[in-house]
DRENDO-1510 file (C-alpha; in Angstrom, 1 decimal, always signed):
<recs>
REC; n; res; u; v; w
REC; 1; MET; -47.1; +15.5; +7.8 .
REC; 2; ILE; -45.0; +12.5; +6.9 .
REC; 3; PHE; -43.5; +12.0; +3.0 .
REC; 4; ASN; -42.0; +8.0; +1.9 .
REC; 5; LYS; -39.4; +8.5; -0.2 .
REC; 6; THR; -38.2; +5.9; -2.2 .
REC; 7; GLU; -35.4; +5.4; -3.4 .
REC; 8; LEU; -33.9; +4.4; -7.4 .
REC; 9; ALA; -31.2; +1.2; -7.0 .
REC; 10; ILE; -27.7; +3.0; -8.3 .
REC; 11; ASP; -26.2; +0.5; -10.6 .
REC; 12; TYR; -22.8; +1.9; -9.4 .
REC; 13; GLN; -20.7; -0.4; -11.8 .
REC; 14; ALA; -22.5; +1.4; -14.9 .
REC; 15; GLU; -22.2; +5.0; -13.5 .
REC; 16; ILE; -18.5; +4.2; -12.8 .
REC; 17; ILE; -17.8; +3.1; -16.3 .
REC; 18; LYS; -19.7; +5.7; -17.6 .
REC; 19; LEU; -18.6; +8.5; -15.7 .
REC; 20; LYS; -14.9; +6.8; -16.3 .
REC; 21; GLU; -15.9; +7.9; -20.1 .
REC; 22; ASP; -17.2; +11.1; -19.5 .
REC; 23; LEU; -14.4; +12.2; -17.7 .
REC; 24; ASN; -11.7; +10.3; -19.9 .
REC; 25; ALA; -10.3; +9.3; -16.1 .
REC; 26; VAL; -8.3; +6.2; -15.4 .
REC; 27; ILE; -9.3; +4.5; -12.1 .
REC; 28; LEU; -6.2; +2.7; -10.0 .
REC; 29; ALA; -6.9; +0.3; -6.7 .
REC; 30; HIS; -4.3; -1.3; -5.1 .
REC; 31; TYR; -4.4; -4.5; -3.8 .
REC; 32; TYR; -6.2; -4.3; -0.4 .
REC; 33; GLN; -9.6; -2.5; -1.7 .
REC; 34; GLN; -12.5; -4.3; -1.7 .
REC; 35; PRO; -13.3; -7.3; -4.5 .
REC; 36; GLU; -15.6; -5.1; -6.4 .
REC; 37; ILE; -13.1; -1.9; -6.5 .
REC; 38; GLN; -10.3; -4.2; -7.8 .
REC; 39; ASP; -13.1; -6.0; -11.0 .
REC; 40; ILE; -14.1; -2.2; -12.0 .
REC; 41; ALA; -10.2; -0.4; -12.0 .
REC; 42; ASP; -8.6; -0.2; -14.9 .
REC; 43; PHE; -5.3; -1.2; -13.2 .
REC; 44; VAL; -4.6; -3.4; -9.9 .
REC; 45; GLY; -1.4; -3.2; -8.3 .
REC; 46; ASP; +0.8; -2.7; -5.3 .
REC; 47; SER; +2.3; +0.9; -4.1 .
REC; 48; LEU; +5.4; +1.0; -7.0 .
REC; 49; GLU; +3.5; -0.5; -9.6 .
REC; 50; LEU; +0.6; +2.2; -9.0 .
REC; 51; SER; +3.3; +5.2; -8.9 .
REC; 52; ARG; +4.6; +4.2; -12.4 .
REC; 53; LYS; +1.1; +3.5; -13.9 .
REC; 54; ALA; +0.2; +7.1; -12.5 .
REC; 55; LYS; +3.4; +8.3; -14.1 .
REC; 56; SER; +2.6; +7.3; -17.3 .
REC; 57; THR; -1.1; +7.7; -17.7 .
REC; 58; ASN; -2.8; +9.4; -20.5 .
REC; 59; ALA; -6.2; +10.1; -18.7 .
REC; 60; GLU; -7.0; +13.6; -18.0 .
REC; 61; VAL; -8.5; +12.4; -14.3 .
REC; 62; ILE; -6.8; +10.0; -12.3 .
REC; 63; VAL; -9.0; +8.2; -9.9 .
REC; 64; PHE; -7.0; +6.3; -6.8 .
REC; 65; ALA; -9.0; +3.9; -4.9 .
REC; 66; GLY; -6.5; +3.2; -2.4 .
REC; 67; VAL; -5.4; +5.6; +0.9 .
REC; 68; HIS; -4.3; +9.2; +1.1 .
REC; 69; PHE; -0.5; +8.9; +0.5 .
REC; 70; MET; -0.6; +6.8; -2.8 .
REC; 71; ALA; -3.4; +9.7; -4.4 .
REC; 72; GLU; -1.0; +12.5; -3.5 .
REC; 73; THR; +2.0; +10.0; -5.2 .
REC; 74; ALA; +0.1; +9.8; -8.0 .
REC; 75; LYS; -0.5; +14.3; -7.6 .
REC; 76; ILE; +2.9; +14.8; -7.3 .
REC; 77; LEU; +3.7; +12.9; -10.0 .
REC; 78; ASN; +0.9; +14.2; -11.7 .
REC; 79; PRO; +0.3; +18.1; -11.4 .
REC; 80; GLU; -1.5; +18.7; -14.3 .
REC; 81; LYS; -4.0; +16.1; -14.0 .
REC; 82; THR; -7.1; +15.6; -11.4 .
REC; 83; VAL; -6.6; +13.1; -8.6 .
REC; 84; LEU; -9.5; +12.0; -6.7 .
REC; 85; LEU; -10.0; +9.8; -3.7 .
REC; 86; PRO; -13.3; +8.5; -2.7 .
REC; 87; ASP; -12.8; +9.1; +0.9 .
REC; 88; LEU; -10.0; +12.1; +2.7 .
REC; 89; GLU; -10.2; +9.7; +5.5 .
REC; 90; ALA; -8.2; +6.6; +4.0 .
REC; 91; GLY; -5.2; +7.3; +5.3 .
REC; 92; CYS; -2.3; +5.1; +6.8 .
REC; 93; SER; -1.2; +4.2; +10.2 .
REC; 94; LEU; +2.3; +4.0; +8.9 .
REC; 95; ALA; +2.2; +7.9; +7.8 .
REC; 96; GLU; -0.2; +9.1; +10.8 .
REC; 97; GLY; +2.6; +7.8; +13.1 .
REC; 98; CYS; +5.4; +9.8; +11.0 .
REC; 99; LYS; +4.4; +13.2; +11.3 .
REC; 100; LYS; +7.0; +16.4; +9.9 .
REC; 101; GLU; +7.2; +17.7; +12.9 .
REC; 102; ASP; +9.0; +15.0; +14.6 .
REC; 103; PHE; +10.3; +13.3; +11.7 .
REC; 104; GLU; +12.2; +16.9; +10.6 .
REC; 105; PRO; +13.9; +16.7; +14.3 .
REC; 106; PHE; +15.2; +13.9; +14.1 .
REC; 107; VAL; +16.8; +14.4; +9.9 .
REC; 108; LYS; +18.7; +17.2; +11.1 .
REC; 109; SER; +19.8; +15.6; +14.3 .
REC; 110; HIS; +21.5; +13.2; +11.9 .
REC; 111; PRO; +23.0; +14.9; +9.6 .
REC; 112; ASP; +25.5; +12.1; +7.9 .
REC; 113; HIS; +22.5; +10.0; +7.2 .
REC; 114; ILE; +21.1; +9.4; +3.4 .
REC; 115; VAL; +17.3; +9.2; +4.2 .
REC; 116; ILE; +15.1; +6.4; +2.1 .
REC; 117; THR; +11.4; +6.5; +3.2 .
REC; 118; TYR; +8.8; +3.9; +2.6 .
REC; 119; ILE; +6.1; +5.3; +0.3 .
REC; 120; ASN; +3.9; +4.5; +3.1 .
REC; 121; SER; +4.5; +8.4; +4.1 .
REC; 122; THR; +2.8; +12.0; +3.8 .
REC; 123; ALA; +4.4; +14.2; +1.5 .
REC; 124; GLU; +6.0; +16.2; +3.8 .
REC; 125; VAL; +7.4; +13.7; +4.9 .
REC; 126; LYS; +8.8; +12.4; +1.6 .
REC; 127; ALA; +10.1; +15.9; +1.2 .
REC; 128; LEU; +12.7; +15.7; +3.8 .
REC; 129; SER; +14.1; +12.3; +2.5 .
REC; 130; ASP; +16.3; +11.6; -0.1 .
REC; 131; ILE; +15.2; +8.7; -1.4 .
REC; 132; ILE; +11.3; +6.8; -1.6 .
REC; 133; CYS; +11.0; +3.0; -1.7 .
REC; 134; THR; +8.2; +0.6; -1.7 .
REC; 135; SER; +8.4; -3.1; +0.2 .
REC; 136; SER; +9.2; -4.0; -3.6 .
REC; 137; ASN; +12.1; -2.1; -4.2 .
REC; 138; ALA; +14.0; -1.2; -1.0 .
REC; 139; GLU; +16.1; -3.9; -0.8 .
REC; 140; LYS; +17.1; -3.1; -4.8 .
REC; 141; ILE; +17.9; +0.5; -3.9 .
REC; 142; ILE; +19.3; +0.1; -0.4 .
REC; 143; ARG; +22.6; -2.4; -2.2 .
REC; 144; GLN; +23.3; +0.4; -4.2 .
REC; 145; ILE; +23.8; +2.5; -1.5 .
REC; 146; PRO; +27.4; +3.0; -0.7 .
REC; 147; GLU; +28.9; +0.6; +2.0 .
REC; 148; ASN; +30.0; +3.9; +4.1 .
REC; 149; GLN; +26.8; +5.6; +3.7 .
REC; 150; LYS; +24.9; +5.9; +6.9 .
REC; 151; ILE; +21.3; +5.2; +6.5 .
REC; 152; ILE; +17.9; +6.4; +8.2 .
REC; 153; PHE; +14.8; +4.1; +7.0 .
REC; 154; ALA; +11.4; +5.3; +8.0 .
REC; 155; PRO; +8.9; +4.9; +9.1 .
REC; 156; ASP; +8.4; +1.0; +9.1 .
REC; 157; LYS; +10.6; -0.5; +11.7 .
REC; 158; ASN; +9.4; -4.2; +11.0 .
REC; 159; LEU; +10.3; -3.7; +7.2 .
REC; 160; GLY; +13.5; -1.7; +8.6 .
REC; 161; LYS; +14.6; -4.8; +10.5 .
REC; 162; TYR; +13.9; -7.0; +7.8 .
REC; 163; LEU; +16.1; -5.1; +5.2 .
REC; 164; ILE; +18.8; -5.0; +7.8 .
REC; 165; LYS; +18.9; -9.1; +7.7 .
REC; 166; LYS; +18.4; -9.2; +3.9 .
REC; 167; THR; +21.5; -6.8; +3.4 .
REC; 168; GLY; +23.8; -6.7; +6.0 .
REC; 169; ARG; +23.3; -3.1; +6.3 .
REC; 170; GLU; +23.5; -0.9; +9.5 .
REC; 171; MET; +20.0; +1.3; +9.5 .
REC; 172; LEU; +18.5; +4.1; +11.9 .
REC; 173; LEU; +15.0; +2.8; +12.4 .
REC; 174; TRP; +12.0; +4.9; +12.5 .
REC; 175; GLU; +9.9; +3.4; +15.2 .
REC; 176; GLY; +6.6; +2.8; +12.8 .
REC; 177; SER; +4.7; +0.0; +12.1 .
REC; 178; CYS; +1.4; -1.3; +10.1 .
REC; 179; ILE; -1.9; -1.6; +12.7 .
REC; 180; VAL; -2.4; -4.7; +9.9 .
REC; 181; HIS; +0.7; -6.6; +9.9 .
REC; 182; GLU; +1.2; -6.4; +13.9 .
REC; 183; THR; -2.2; -8.0; +14.8 .
REC; 184; PHE; -1.4; -12.0; +13.4 .
REC; 185; SER; -1.6; -14.0; +16.3 .
REC; 186; GLU; +2.2; -16.5; +16.1 .
REC; 187; ARG; +0.2; -19.1; +18.4 .
REC; 188; LYS; -2.9; -19.3; +16.1 .
REC; 189; ILE; -0.5; -19.7; +12.9 .
REC; 190; ILE; +1.4; -22.5; +14.1 .
REC; 191; ASP; -1.5; -23.4; +15.2 .
REC; 192; LEU; -2.8; -23.2; +11.6 .
REC; 193; LYS; +0.6; -24.4; +10.3 .
REC; 194; VAL; +0.1; -28.0; +12.6 .
REC; 195; ARG; -3.7; -28.3; +10.9 .
REC; 196; ASN; -2.6; -27.4; +7.1 .
REC; 197; PRO; +1.1; -29.1; +7.4 .
REC; 198; LYS; +0.9; -28.8; +3.5 .
REC; 199; ALA; +0.5; -25.4; +3.4 .
REC; 200; LYS; +2.9; -22.8; +2.5 .
REC; 201; VAL; +3.5; -19.7; +5.1 .
REC; 202; ILE; +3.6; -16.2; +2.8 .
REC; 203; ALA; +4.1; -13.2; +4.3 .
REC; 204; HIS; +4.6; -9.5; +3.9 .
REC; 205; PRO; +8.2; -8.0; +5.5 .
REC; 206; GLU; +5.9; -5.7; +7.2 .
REC; 207; CYS; +5.3; -8.3; +9.3 .
REC; 208; GLU; +7.1; -8.9; +12.9 .
REC; 209; GLU; +10.5; -10.5; +12.8 .
REC; 210; ARG; +8.7; -13.2; +14.9 .
REC; 211; ILE; +5.8; -13.6; +12.3 .
REC; 212; LEU; +8.3; -13.9; +9.4 .
REC; 213; PHE; +10.5; -16.7; +11.1 .
REC; 214; LEU; +7.3; -19.1; +10.1 .
REC; 215; ALA; +7.2; -17.8; +6.6 .
REC; 216; ASP; +8.5; -20.1; +3.7 .
REC; 217; PHE; +8.4; -16.8; +1.5 .
REC; 218; ILE; +8.4; -13.1; +2.1 .
REC; 219; GLY; +7.7; -10.7; -0.5 .
REC; 220; SER; +6.1; -7.5; -1.4 .
REC; 221; THR; +2.1; -7.7; -2.1 .
REC; 222; SER; +2.7; -8.3; -6.0 .
REC; 223; LYS; +5.4; -10.6; -5.0 .
REC; 224; LEU; +3.2; -12.8; -2.5 .
REC; 225; LEU; +0.8; -13.1; -5.9 .
REC; 226; GLN; +3.5; -13.7; -8.3 .
REC; 227; PHE; +4.9; -16.8; -5.6 .
REC; 228; VAL; +1.2; -18.3; -6.1 .
REC; 229; LYS; +1.1; -18.3; -9.5 .
REC; 230; GLU; +4.2; -20.1; -10.4 .
REC; 231; ASP; +4.7; -21.8; -7.0 .
REC; 232; SER; +3.6; -26.1; -7.2 .
REC; 233; ASN; +2.1; -26.0; -4.0 .
REC; 234; ASP; -1.6; -26.1; -3.9 .
REC; 235; THR; -2.3; -24.3; -0.1 .
REC; 236; TYR; -1.2; -21.2; +1.6 .
REC; 237; ILE; -1.5; -19.1; +4.7 .
REC; 238; VAL; -1.6; -15.9; +4.0 .
REC; 239; LEU; +0.0; -13.0; +6.1 .
REC; 240; THR; -0.8; -9.6; +5.2 .
REC; 241; GLU; -4.3; -7.6; +4.0 .
REC; 242; THR; -7.1; -10.0; +3.0 .
REC; 243; GLY; -7.9; -8.1; -0.1 .
REC; 244; ILE; -4.6; -9.6; -1.9 .
REC; 245; LEU; -7.0; -13.1; -1.5 .
REC; 246; HIS; -9.2; -12.0; -4.4 .
REC; 247; GLN; -6.3; -11.5; -7.1 .
REC; 248; MET; -4.9; -14.8; -6.0 .
REC; 249; LYS; -8.4; -16.7; -6.1 .
REC; 250; LYS; -8.8; -15.1; -9.5 .
REC; 251; ALA; -5.5; -16.1; -10.8 .
REC; 252; VAL; -5.1; -19.7; -9.7 .
REC; 253; PRO; -8.6; -20.7; -8.9 .
REC; 254; GLU; -7.9; -24.7; -7.9 .
REC; 255; LYS; -5.6; -23.0; -5.1 .
REC; 256; THR; -6.9; -22.6; -1.0 .
REC; 257; PHE; -5.9; -19.5; +0.2 .
REC; 258; ILE; -6.6; -19.2; +4.1 .
REC; 259; PRO; -5.7; -15.6; +5.9 .
REC; 260; ALA; -3.7; -15.5; +9.0 .
REC; 261; PRO; -5.2; -15.0; +11.9 .
REC; 262; VAL; -5.3; -12.6; +14.1 .
REC; 263; ASN; -4.8; -12.2; +17.8 .
REC; 264; ASP; -8.5; -10.2; +18.8 .
REC; 265; GLU; -11.4; -12.8; +17.9 .
REC; 266; THR; -14.0; -10.3; +17.3 .
REC; 267; CYS; -12.7; -8.1; +14.9 .
REC; 268; SER; -11.3; -8.3; +11.1 .
REC; 269; CYS; -7.9; -7.2; +12.4 .
REC; 270; ASN; -6.3; -8.1; +9.3 .
REC; 271; GLU; -8.2; -6.1; +7.0 .
REC; 272; CYS; -6.9; -2.4; +6.9 .
REC; 273; PRO; -9.6; +0.1; +8.2 .
REC; 274; TYR; -8.6; +2.7; +6.0 .
REC; 275; MET; -8.4; +0.9; +2.6 .
REC; 276; LYS; -12.0; -0.2; +3.2 .
REC; 277; LEU; -13.2; +3.3; +3.7 .
REC; 278; ASN; -13.5; +3.3; -0.2 .
REC; 279; THR; -17.2; +1.7; -1.3 .
REC; 280; MET; -18.7; +1.5; -4.6 .
REC; 281; GLU; -21.0; +4.5; -3.6 .
REC; 282; LYS; -18.3; +6.6; -2.6 .
REC; 283; LEU; -16.3; +6.0; -5.9 .
REC; 284; TYR; -19.3; +7.0; -7.6 .
REC; 285; LEU; -19.9; +9.5; -5.9 .
REC; 286; CYS; -16.3; +11.1; -6.2 .
REC; 287; MET; -16.4; +10.8; -10.0 .
REC; 288; LYS; -19.3; +12.3; -10.1 .
REC; 289; ASN; -19.0; +15.4; -8.0 .
REC; 290; ARG; -15.0; +15.6; -8.8 .
REC; 291; PHE; -14.1; +15.7; -5.2 .
REC; 292; PRO; -12.6; +15.0; -3.1 .
REC; 293; GLU; -9.6; +16.2; -4.9 .
REC; 294; ILE; -5.9; +16.1; -4.1 .
REC; 295; ILE; -4.0; +19.5; -3.9 .
REC; 296; ILE; -0.5; +19.7; -3.6 .
REC; 297; GLY; +1.6; +23.2; -3.6 .
REC; 298; GLN; +3.7; +23.3; -6.1 .
REC; 299; GLU; +6.9; +24.3; -3.6 .
REC; 300; LEU; +5.8; +20.7; -1.7 .
REC; 301; ARG; +5.6; +19.3; -4.6 .
REC; 302; LEU; +9.1; +19.5; -6.3 .
REC; 303; LYS; +10.9; +19.2; -3.1 .
REC; 304; ALA; +8.3; +15.6; -2.5 .
REC; 305; LEU; +9.1; +14.2; -6.5 .
REC; 306; LYS; +12.8; +14.1; -6.2 .
REC; 307; PRO; +12.9; +11.6; -3.8 .
REC; 308; ILE; +9.9; +9.5; -5.8 .
REC; 309; GLU; +12.1; +10.0; -9.2 .
REC; 310; LYS; +15.1; +9.0; -7.8 .
REC; 311; MET; +13.4; +5.5; -6.8 .
REC; 312; LEU; +11.4; +5.4; -10.1 .
REC; 313; GLU; +15.2; +5.8; -11.5 .
REC; 314; MET; +17.2; +2.7; -9.2 .
REC; 315; SER; +14.3; +0.2; -9.3 .
</recs>
């Protein structure tokens, strides 16, 4: 016998708001999340802003609409709080390309180097580091390191090359990269500039050097957002993950934002596949079930906490 099952449509927005109150929860979302998730979040920001917000929140439950390393960072800063991530598979190509078993011997083979690690890394790699940084504060942190101190910078080689150029400091780089920021097509961006001669090109420093050469302004996600708010121009070609366009359009709806073209015509390569794993349904279910929850052992947490606290202190 066959039974027809009729499912009642769930108003995810209403249910999430109710669950947030019941759980005494705060929803933190990265700029690269889907627009509907950004709109329901209590706070939307980049990695540095979200780290600060995670540390200062009074909520009992932190629901992190982002990727795994971000939720891990929130748990490291808040061991007594419940930290939920809508999808445990929401990882990061930078974090996955820098494993502890590879990074640890690399660090040990350069004992005279201080280790500055981009926040896009696992808790285990953070624990091997001296200072964590984000794209917002990396330059500021590097400029505080004594000139005679040798530096390892990991895991993003493109951000590292950009920082070497900005600060004049020599650094030993780990060969990692972001799958989103390495897909932009130089030829297509030039064609786009020709068709939109008044448009300014703005880029995230995780892009390759040849792409950054085309940019009128380079900055972290939050700095790109701030720039378009304050700049007098009205059209921008945006070289980063397309999720930030939602906040840009909300902030200055009268301006035009053009997502940067990629090499492959058949994919949305300028969208982070990891970030986009999170959906309203998964957000609702993780709050309803209080799962998946981020769990970190105390020994690892304390080791990873030191370089994060150093970052917050220096920035």
